N, C-alpha and C positions, 0 to 999 in steps of 0.2 A: 504493500499500500504506500502511497505517496506520502502520507502523514508520517509513517514510520521512517521512510528515507530522510524527510526533513528533520524529524526528531533526532535521528541518530547523528546527522551532521551538526545540528545545534548543540546537542549534549556533549559532544567531544571537542568543539571548537575552543581553542585557546588564543591568547593574545598573540602568541608567537606564530600562529597560523595565518595571521593577517598581513598581507603584503603592505609595504610602506604606503603605497598611494591609497590603499583602502583605509588604513588608519587615519591618514590625513584627510580623506573625504568625510569620514565619520566625525572627526573633530570639527570640520567646517559646518557640518549640519547641526552638530550640538551648539556651536557658536550662534548659528542663525536662529535656531530655535529658542535659545535663551534670550537673544535680543528681541525676538518677536514677543516673547512672554513679558519682558521687562516693559516694552512699549505698551502692550495691552494693559498691564497693571497700573502703570503710571497715568494712563489716559482713562481709566475707569471702565475698561471693558472686562467681560468675564466675571462679573460680580455674582451672578447666580450660582455658577459653578463653585466659586469661592465660598459663598454663604452656605451652601449645602454641604460642602466638604467640612466646614467649621461645625455645622450642626451634627454631622455624623460623628465627628470626634474620633473616639476609639482610643486604643493604646497609642502612646506617642512614638510611633515608629519612623515617621518621615515628615519633614517639612515640605509643603508645596514650594515649587520654584517661586522666588520673590517674597516668601513668607518667613515669619519667625516662629510661628506656632506649629508644633508637630501634631499630626493626626495619625489614624491608621494608614498604612501604605495605599490601600484601594482608594481612600478619600483623598489622600494627597496626590495621587497619580491622576485622578479625575480633574481636580482643580488645576493642575499644571497643564494637562492636555487642552482643557478649554482655553487657557491663556495663550498657549502656543498657537492655536488655530483662530483665535478671536479676531485678528485683523485680516485674515486670509492673505497673510504675507509670508507664510511658511512654504517650504520647498515642495516640488512636485516632480514625480518621474513621469516623463512624457508618454512612454509606452503603456505603463500601468495606469496612469492618471490617478495616483494615490499621493496623499500627503504622508509620507513614511515617518518623518520625524516627529509628527504630532502624536503618534502612538508609540514609537520606539523610545524617544527620550523620557516621557513621563513615567512609563513603566520602569525603565532602568534607573532613573533618579529615585523614585519612590522605593522600589524593592532594594535597589543598591544600598540606600540608607538603612533600611530594615535589617539587612544581613551584614551590614558593615563591610561592604565590598570596596575593594581598592579602585583607584582611577582606571587601571588597566582592565580590571574585570568589568567595570561599568561600560567602558568604551567597547569591549568585546560583546557584551550583551546588547548594547545599542546596535551594533553592526548586524547582529542576528535579527533583530526587529526590522532594521531598514531592508535587509535582504529579503526577509520573509514577506513583508508588505508588498515590495515591488514585484517579486516573482508570482505571488498569488494574483496580483492584478494583471500581469503579463499574460497569464494563462488565458484570459479572455478580454482583450483590449476593448474598452468601452462597453463591455457586455453588461456590466452592472448598471451603468449609467442608462443604458438603452432600456432596462427594465424599470427604471425610475428610482434607482438606488444610488447613494453615494458610495462609491468604491471604497474610500477610507473607512467608512462605517461598516462595511462588509468584511474586509480583510483585517481591519484593525484589532478585533478581540483576539484573532488567532496569533497575530504578531506579538501582541502584549502578553499572551499566555506563554509563548516561547521565550520571550525576554524574562519573564517572572521565573519560569521553570528552570532556565539555565542558571540564573543567579542563586536559586534555592537549592540546586543540586538534585533536581528530580531525576529519576531513571528514565531510560528511553521509554519504557512502557507507561510511565506516568506522564511523560511529554506527549505521547500519542493520545492518552486520555484527555490531556489539557487542551490539545488542539481540537479534538472531537467535541469536547464540552463547549468550547469557545465558538465553534461553528453554529451552535444554536443560538447564539447572541448576535450573530451577523445581521446587519440591516442598515438603516439610515435613509429614510425617504427623502427624495428630491422635491417633495411638495412645497417646500419653503420657497422654491423659485417663483411661485404664483402668489406669494404672500409677503408680509413684512416680518415673518417669524425668524427666530434666532436658532433654529434647530440644527442647522449645518455646523455652526460653531461648537455646538454640544456634542456632535458625533464622536469626535475623538476622545472626549471625556468619558462617555458611556462605554466606548470601545475599550479604553484603557482599564476602566473599572471592571467591566465584565472579563477581560483577559487575565487580570490579576486574580479575580475570584475563580476563574476556571482552573487555574494552575493550583490554587489552594484546595479546591475541591478535589482535584485529581490527586494531590498529595494526601488528602484525607480518605482516599479509597474510592471516590466516584469514578465510574467508567464513562468513556465517550466513544463514539463510533469511529473505528480506524478508517472507515470509508467515507469520512466526512467530506472529502474533496471530490472523489470520482464516483461516489455512489448515485444510484438512480434518484435518490432524494437529497443528494449531497449539495454542497455550496453552489457549484456551477449549474447543475440541473435545475435547482430550485430558484437561484437568484440572478442568473445571466440570461440575457435575451439573445446572446450570440453564441456561436460555436466556440468551444474551449479546447485548448490543447494542454492537457494535463502534464505532459512532459516538460513544459516551460518552467514548472515549478522547481524541478530538480536538475534540469539539463545544465551540465557544467558547473554544478554547485561546488563551490570551493576553489574553482579555477577562473570562472567568469563572474565578475562581481557587479551586480546591479546597484549595490549601495554607492558604488563610485560613478554611477550614471544618473544621479538625481540632480535636477536643475534647482538653482536658487533664485527666487523671484526678485526682480528689480522694482516691481509695482505691487501695492497691497490690494490686489484684485484677482479675479479668477484667471487662472493660467491661460484659459482658452482665448481671452482677448488680448494677451500680451503681444502677440505677433502683429496684430492690427494696430495697436498703439505704437509699436516700433515702426511700422510702415508709414503711418501718419507723421511721426516724427521725422522719417526720411524724407517725406514729401515736403515738410516744412523746412527741412535743412537748417535749423537753428534760427529761422526767421520768425518774428511774430506778425502773424497775418491778422488783419482786421476781420473778425468773424462776420461783420455785416457785409463784407464784400464776397463772402462764399455763397455760391448758389447751390452747390451739390457736393456731397462727400461720398464717394463710391468706395466701398471696401469689399474685398473678396474674402470669403470665409469658408473654412472646411465645413462640410455638411453636418458633422457631428457636433460642431461648436455652436451652430445656429440655435438649437432648442435650449441650450444652457445660457447663452449670454444675449440672445435676441428674442426674449419672450414678447408676449402681446402688450405689455405695458411699456417696453423700451422704445424711446424715441417719440412717444406720444403723451407721456405724463412723467412727472418728476419721480425719481426713486421713492419707494414706499418707506424706505428706512436707509440708514447709512450702509447697512450690510447689503440690502437690495441693490444699491448703487455699484457695488463691486461686481455685480452680475448683469449690469446694464452697459452693454458696449457702445450704443449710440451716445448715451450721456457721458460716459468715460472718455470717448473720442473728443466730444465737444469740450469737456473740461481741459483736456490736454491742449486743445486749440486756444482756449481762453487763457490758461495759466502758464503754459509752456512746460508743464510737468505733471505727473500724476504721483502723489505721495500720500502719507497718512492724512494730511490736512485736505486732501481732496474729498475725502468721505467723512465729513462731519455734518451734523444737522443744518448748519447755516449754509455749507457749500452745496448740499443737494437741492436746497430750496431756491437757488438762483434761476430766475426766469430767463435770463439771457443765455445761460448754458443749455437750458431745455430748448430754447428757440433754435440753437445751433444743432442740437441733437436731432431735431426734426428734419434736418437736411441730410442725415446720414442714410444711404441707400445700401442695403446689404445684398450682395451677389453671392450665390453658392458657387464655390470654386470648382467642385468636382474632382478635387485632388484626393487620392487615397492615402493610406497610412495613418498613423496616429495624429489626431487633431492637434495635440500640443506640440507636435514637432513639424507642423506644416509651414510653408513659406507665407509671406503676407504681401498683399498688394492694395494700395490705396491711390485714389485720384481725386484731387480737390480742385473743383472748378470755380474760378472766380468771376466776378460779374463783367470783367473786361475780356472774357473769353479764354484767358490763360488757364492752363491745366498744370497742376503740380503733381508729379508722379512720385510715388514711393514704393520701392520693392525691397523686401528683405528675405534672406534665405530661411530664416527661423527666428525665433525670439531670443532676445538677450537672457543669459542666465541658464539657458538649457545646456546640456552636454556638448552641443555643437558650437555654442557661442557662450562658454562659461564666464561668470565673474571671477576675476583673480582674487587672491587673498587680500590685496590692497582694497579692491572694490567691496569685497565682503566686510572687511573691517570698517570701511566708511559707512556701509549700510548699518552694521552693528553699533557704531558710535552714534549715528543719528537716531536709532531706535532708543539708545540710552540717553538721548538729549545731550550728547556730548559731555557726559558726566566725567570728571577727572579720574575716576576709578575705572572707566570703561577699558582703558588700555590694559590695565592690570588684569581685569577679568578675562579679556581676550587672550592674553598671554597664558593664563592658567588653563583655559580651556584647551588651547592648542597644545599644551604640555600635560593634559589630563592624565596620560598614562604614568606619569611620575608623581601624581598626587596620591596621598594615602587614603583619600576619600573625597567627599563632596563638600565638607564644611566650608572651606574657603571660598569655593565657588558660590555656594548658597549665601553665604554671608555678604559677598560683594553684590550679588544679584539683588538681594533684599534692600541693601543700602541704596543702590542706584534707583530701584523701582519706587523707593519712598520719596523721591524728589517730586515737586509739583511741576 
């Protein structure tokens, strides 16, 4: 069974088995996830997850990232996961279309504190989570989304269960049970796309919570179906609307690393609109164009992206919430034209209420590109027509931050520092994360993150 092969790999993986480039990739994603959580906390996002975690309480096993009060590991993991994903600024694997760090980091940090793991052990467990989440998504690209499910919410519990199980020293049989139990918690409806709901930001939180609980249940003797992946009522048969290739979960496991192929976002919005924002930016070529002079903005979009970022409300009404704006491609394109950038300040209550930006959004015309392959790895094309007949063209081969056009460490540090509001301790925190393998545990990292997040 595939779950046994996955469990056997995860159960025996050591820090020494990780190639240098994989270790570095994992630390990059940890740094990015920490920065996103810090930004969310200092800006007041993720409060519901934080409040519920505090109310759940439990034995003081782990502090949530950016906090000082310890809760049970499941509660701490949930609160951290909601923060990491709250701004939709966290990383994305293009082929799998999953937010791997949003479930791997919270489980590794919470359970790592619980068992007093070293930095090297936490980094190894995080890599297990990243690799598992990406491979589970790759087995059926866009299949869960096509069924109306958030892929991160589907694969997240299984990835978090493996992270937890490896840190807790579960046997291979127990890891198989943990994966099987976690599969029954897989879900995450995309219905939020038609409303102003917060549920997408909560999906990694419930996934992490359920993954940690699944591993604990397995350790206590509960059994899970070993056929949870390929079974006739398993994950893909029940939850994917497209064909699946179960061999993708374990093919090249230990030699080909999907954890090193995860993109880091330059914009705090849905990954599927990033290539369009880059194409529009290329058309503007650094110029500020008077929006009143624009008669049409034509953008070419992958067919899988259109239902996600071009819903019936987009381009005809203001975003229903700040989170809704992150899935409104016409409005986000218009904001880029008006402001010259798309950043955290783009998606505030005041910003999404701007009538002038909505008027420009109404000029966006979406054309289906007909291009195959993963939507998050598609090229972008934009045409901006001005009132004097001039047409500004923008073409990009892919979006910045993806594995094909990655952000380098300097750019990643700049994003991290901005998320930390340029706090003077941000540099020290970044250095410690990049050297996590040498840390005895997480105390110094957690202390710095809490200090930085506390600033106004």
